[in-house]
N, C-alpha and C positions, 0 to 999 in steps of 0.2 A: 877440345879446340880444332878448328877447321884448318884443313891444309890450304895453302896460298891458291891453289887447283878446285877445291871443294868451295872455297869462297867464291872464286869467279864464275865458277859454274853455277852458284846459288844468286849471285846477283844477277847474271843472265836470264836465269830462270824468272826473279821477280819482275826483268823487265817485260819478259813474254806474257807474265800474268797482268802487268799494267797496261799492255797493249790489248789482252783478250779482254781487258773491262772496257777499253775505249773502243774496240770493236762492235761490243755489245750496246753498246750507249749509242753509237752511230746507226745501227740498226734498230734500236728503240726509236730513236728520232725518226727515223725514216718511216715506220710504222704508223709513228703519229700522224706524219704527213698523208699519208697514203689512207688515211682514216681506219686503220686496223688498232684499235686502243689495247684488245687482249694481246696481241704479238708485241706492243710496246712495252706494255706490262711483263712480259714474259721476259724479253729482252732487258730490260730493267733490273728485273731480279736477277737474272745472269750477271748482268754488270756488278750489282753487290756482293754477290757470290764469287767472283773473279778480284775484286778489291780483297774480301778476306782472305783468298787466297795468296794474293801477293803481300799482305798484312801476316800472315803466317808464318810465308817466307823470311819478312824483314825481322820479325821477332825472333826469328831460330838463329838468323844470320849474329845477330846483336847478343842473345842468350851465350852462342858458344864464341864469343869473344873475336867476332869477325868484325869486318868493315863494311858497312851497308854503302853502295856507290849507285846511286840513281844516274840511270841513262836518259836520253832523250827519248820520248814515244813516238813510234812511227805514226803518221797521219791515216787512219783507216780509211777505206771507203765509205761515201756517203751516197751511194746511188745503187740500186738492187733492182733487178727485173720483176719481182714479185716475191710473195712468203717462200716459195718452193729455193728459190735463190738464195734468200736468206739463209733457209736453213740448210740448204747443201754447203753454203761455205761455211756456215757454224762447224756442221760435222766433219768438214777438211781443217778446219781450224783446230777445233778438240783432238782429231787425230793427230796433227802436229804437236800438241801440247804433250799428248799421250808420248810419243817419240822420242819429247823433250824429256820427260818426267824418267820415262824408262833409260835413257842415257844417263842421266843423273845418277840414278840409282846403280847403273853399272859403274859408274865413275867410285861412287861410296864403296862400293864391294872392290873394286880395285885398289882402294886406298885402305882398305879393312877400316872404313869408317863407319862403326857398328851404331852410333847415334845417328849420323845421318841417315842410315839405311832406315832404320825405325822410324825416322821422321817421315822420310817422303813415302814408307807404306801408306800413310794417309791417302796421300795424292794418287798412287796408283790404285787406289780403291774409287777412289773420286772420280777419276777419268774413267771407269767401266761406266760407272753411273750417268756421267756426261753423254758419253757415246751413246749410251742405251737411248735414253733421253731423246737424243737427235733423230736418232731411227727411228723411234714410235712417232715421234711427229712428222716426220718424212713420209712416213708410211700413210697417216690419215691425208696428209696433203695430197698424194699421189690417187686415193681414192675420192677425196673431195673434190679434186679439180683446182683450175686457178681462182674460178669466181664464183660467186651464186653462194645457195644456202648453205652448203658444206663448208666453204672457208668461214662465214659467220659465224656457223657451231663453234668449228676450233677457236675460232677467235674469243669466242664467248667463254669456251673451255681455259685457254690460256689467261684470262682477265682473272681466273681463281688462283692462279698461283703466289703465293704469300713467301716473302721473304724471313728466313728466320736467321736471325745472328747467331754465329759461332758462341759456345761457351767462354771462350777466350775475350771476344770481344766486349762481351758485356763487365771484364773486370775494372 
Protein backbone atom coordinates (compact mmCIF):
# COMPACT_ATOMS: atom_id res chain seq x y z
CA UNK A 1 0.00 0.00 0.00
CA UNK A 2 1.25 3.45 -0.91
CA UNK A 3 1.66 6.23 1.60
CA UNK A 4 -0.21 9.43 0.78
CA UNK A 5 3.12 11.16 0.10
CA UNK A 6 4.23 8.44 -2.33
CA UNK A 7 0.81 8.38 -4.02
CA UNK A 8 0.93 12.15 -4.56
CA UNK A 9 4.48 11.98 -5.92
CA UNK A 10 3.58 9.16 -8.33
CA UNK A 11 0.53 11.10 -9.53
CA UNK A 12 2.80 14.09 -10.19
CA UNK A 13 5.14 11.83 -12.19
CA UNK A 14 2.16 10.48 -14.12
CA UNK A 15 1.39 14.06 -15.15
CA UNK A 16 5.02 14.64 -16.19
CA UNK A 17 4.95 11.53 -18.36
CA UNK A 18 1.71 12.68 -19.99
CA UNK A 19 3.31 16.08 -20.66
CA UNK A 20 6.32 14.30 -22.16
CA UNK A 21 4.02 12.50 -24.58
CA UNK A 22 2.29 15.77 -25.45
CA UNK A 23 5.67 17.48 -26.02
CA UNK A 24 6.84 14.75 -28.39
CA UNK A 25 3.54 14.83 -30.26
CA UNK A 26 4.09 18.58 -30.77
CA UNK A 27 7.61 17.89 -32.05
CA UNK A 28 6.26 15.22 -34.39
CA UNK A 29 3.70 17.67 -35.76
CA UNK A 30 6.37 20.33 -36.25
CA UNK A 31 8.68 17.85 -37.98
CA UNK A 32 5.87 16.91 -40.38
CA UNK A 33 5.20 20.59 -41.03
CA UNK A 34 8.82 21.33 -41.96
CA UNK A 35 9.16 18.28 -44.20
CA UNK A 36 11.12 15.89 -41.99
CA UNK A 37 8.97 12.74 -41.91
CA UNK A 38 11.70 10.63 -40.32
CA UNK A 39 11.98 13.04 -37.40
CA UNK A 40 8.16 13.07 -37.21
CA UNK A 41 8.21 9.27 -36.97
CA UNK A 42 10.91 9.27 -34.28
CA UNK A 43 8.98 11.75 -32.14
CA UNK A 44 5.69 9.87 -32.66
CA UNK A 45 7.35 6.66 -31.44
CA UNK A 46 8.65 8.68 -28.48
CA UNK A 47 5.11 9.93 -27.84
CA UNK A 48 3.83 6.33 -27.70
CA UNK A 49 6.62 5.27 -25.36
CA UNK A 50 5.87 8.15 -23.00
CA UNK A 51 2.21 7.16 -22.97
CA UNK A 52 3.36 3.64 -22.03
CA UNK A 53 5.39 5.12 -19.18
CA UNK A 54 2.36 7.05 -17.97
CA UNK A 55 0.18 3.95 -18.12
CA UNK A 56 2.80 1.93 -16.24
CA UNK A 57 2.57 4.45 -13.37
CA UNK A 58 -1.23 4.55 -13.66
CA UNK A 59 -1.45 0.76 -13.26
CA UNK A 60 1.07 0.74 -10.41
CA UNK A 61 -0.85 3.35 -8.41
CA UNK A 62 -4.05 1.35 -8.88
CA UNK A 63 -2.37 -1.99 -8.13
CA UNK A 64 -1.00 -0.57 -4.89
CA UNK A 65 -4.42 0.58 -3.69
CA UNK A 66 -3.77 4.24 -4.46
CA UNK A 67 -6.00 6.72 -6.23
CA UNK A 68 -5.02 8.06 -9.62
CA UNK A 69 -5.56 11.81 -9.83
CA UNK A 70 -5.30 13.19 -13.35
CA UNK A 71 -4.18 16.79 -13.61
CA UNK A 72 -4.20 19.35 -16.39
CA UNK A 73 -1.43 18.92 -18.94
CA UNK A 74 0.48 22.09 -19.79
CA UNK A 75 0.55 23.20 -23.41
CA UNK A 76 3.86 22.27 -25.04
CA UNK A 77 5.73 24.57 -27.41
CA UNK A 78 4.70 24.23 -31.05
CA UNK A 79 7.53 26.09 -32.78
CA UNK A 80 11.18 25.04 -32.91
CA UNK A 81 14.16 26.58 -34.68
CA UNK A 82 15.32 23.38 -36.36
CA UNK A 83 16.00 19.68 -35.77
CA UNK A 84 18.89 20.45 -33.43
CA UNK A 85 16.68 22.72 -31.32
CA UNK A 86 14.12 19.92 -30.96
CA UNK A 87 16.74 17.41 -29.83
CA UNK A 88 18.44 19.83 -27.45
CA UNK A 89 15.03 20.48 -25.89
CA UNK A 90 14.37 16.72 -25.85
CA UNK A 91 17.63 16.06 -24.00
CA UNK A 92 16.94 18.87 -21.52
CA UNK A 93 13.44 17.51 -20.90
CA UNK A 94 14.72 13.95 -20.42
CA UNK A 95 17.30 15.24 -17.93
CA UNK A 96 14.42 16.89 -16.04
CA UNK A 97 12.52 13.57 -16.07
CA UNK A 98 15.64 11.71 -14.89
CA UNK A 99 15.98 14.12 -11.94
CA UNK A 100 12.30 13.61 -11.13
CA UNK A 101 12.64 9.79 -11.22
CA UNK A 102 15.68 10.00 -8.95
CA UNK A 103 13.71 12.16 -6.51
CA UNK A 104 10.92 9.56 -6.54
CA UNK A 105 13.47 6.83 -5.80
CA UNK A 106 14.89 8.90 -2.94
CA UNK A 107 11.37 9.29 -1.53
CA UNK A 108 10.70 5.55 -1.84
CA UNK A 109 13.97 4.84 0.00
CA UNK A 110 13.12 7.42 2.68
CA UNK A 111 9.66 5.87 3.11
CA UNK A 112 11.13 2.35 3.13
CA UNK A 113 8.74 1.50 0.31
CA UNK A 114 10.56 -1.47 -1.18
CA UNK A 115 7.88 -2.29 -3.77
CA UNK A 116 8.04 1.21 -5.22
CA UNK A 117 11.85 1.10 -5.25
CA UNK A 118 11.71 -2.06 -7.35
CA UNK A 119 9.05 -0.53 -9.60
CA UNK A 120 11.08 2.66 -10.12
CA UNK A 121 14.27 0.79 -11.02
CA UNK A 122 12.80 0.18 -14.49
CA UNK A 123 12.42 3.95 -14.96
CA UNK A 124 15.96 4.64 -13.71
CA UNK A 125 17.30 2.24 -16.35
CA UNK A 126 14.97 3.63 -19.03
CA UNK A 127 16.24 7.17 -18.45
CA UNK A 128 19.83 6.09 -19.12
CA UNK A 129 18.67 4.86 -22.54
CA UNK A 130 16.57 7.97 -23.21
CA UNK A 131 19.44 10.39 -22.58
CA UNK A 132 21.89 8.20 -24.49
CA UNK A 133 19.65 8.15 -27.57
CA UNK A 134 19.25 11.93 -27.47
CA UNK A 135 22.99 12.52 -27.10
CA UNK A 136 23.68 10.20 -30.05
CA UNK A 137 21.26 12.04 -32.33
CA UNK A 138 22.60 15.44 -31.22
CA UNK A 139 26.15 14.29 -32.09
CA UNK A 140 24.97 13.22 -35.56
CA UNK A 141 23.18 16.54 -36.06
CA UNK A 142 26.35 18.43 -35.08
CA UNK A 143 28.28 16.50 -37.72
CA UNK A 144 25.58 16.91 -40.38
CA UNK A 145 24.82 20.59 -39.94
CA UNK A 146 21.44 22.27 -40.12
CA UNK A 147 20.53 21.39 -43.68
CA UNK A 148 21.57 19.40 -46.70
CA UNK A 149 22.33 15.78 -47.37
CA UNK A 150 23.45 14.98 -43.82
CA UNK A 151 20.12 16.10 -42.37
CA UNK A 152 18.23 14.00 -44.91
CA UNK A 153 20.38 10.96 -44.10
CA UNK A 154 19.53 11.36 -40.41
CA UNK A 155 15.86 11.86 -41.32
CA UNK A 156 15.93 8.58 -43.25
CA UNK A 157 17.58 6.81 -40.31
CA UNK A 158 14.98 8.13 -37.85
CA UNK A 159 12.19 6.99 -40.18
CA UNK A 160 13.23 3.39 -39.47
CA UNK A 161 12.41 3.61 -35.75
CA UNK A 162 9.56 1.24 -34.90
CA UNK A 163 7.24 1.34 -31.90
CA UNK A 164 7.23 -1.87 -29.88
CA UNK A 165 4.46 -2.00 -27.26
CA UNK A 166 5.51 -3.25 -23.83
CA UNK A 167 4.38 -6.72 -22.79
CA UNK A 168 1.91 -5.41 -20.20
CA UNK A 169 0.18 -3.26 -22.86
CA UNK A 170 -0.74 -6.41 -24.76
CA UNK A 171 -2.71 -7.91 -21.85
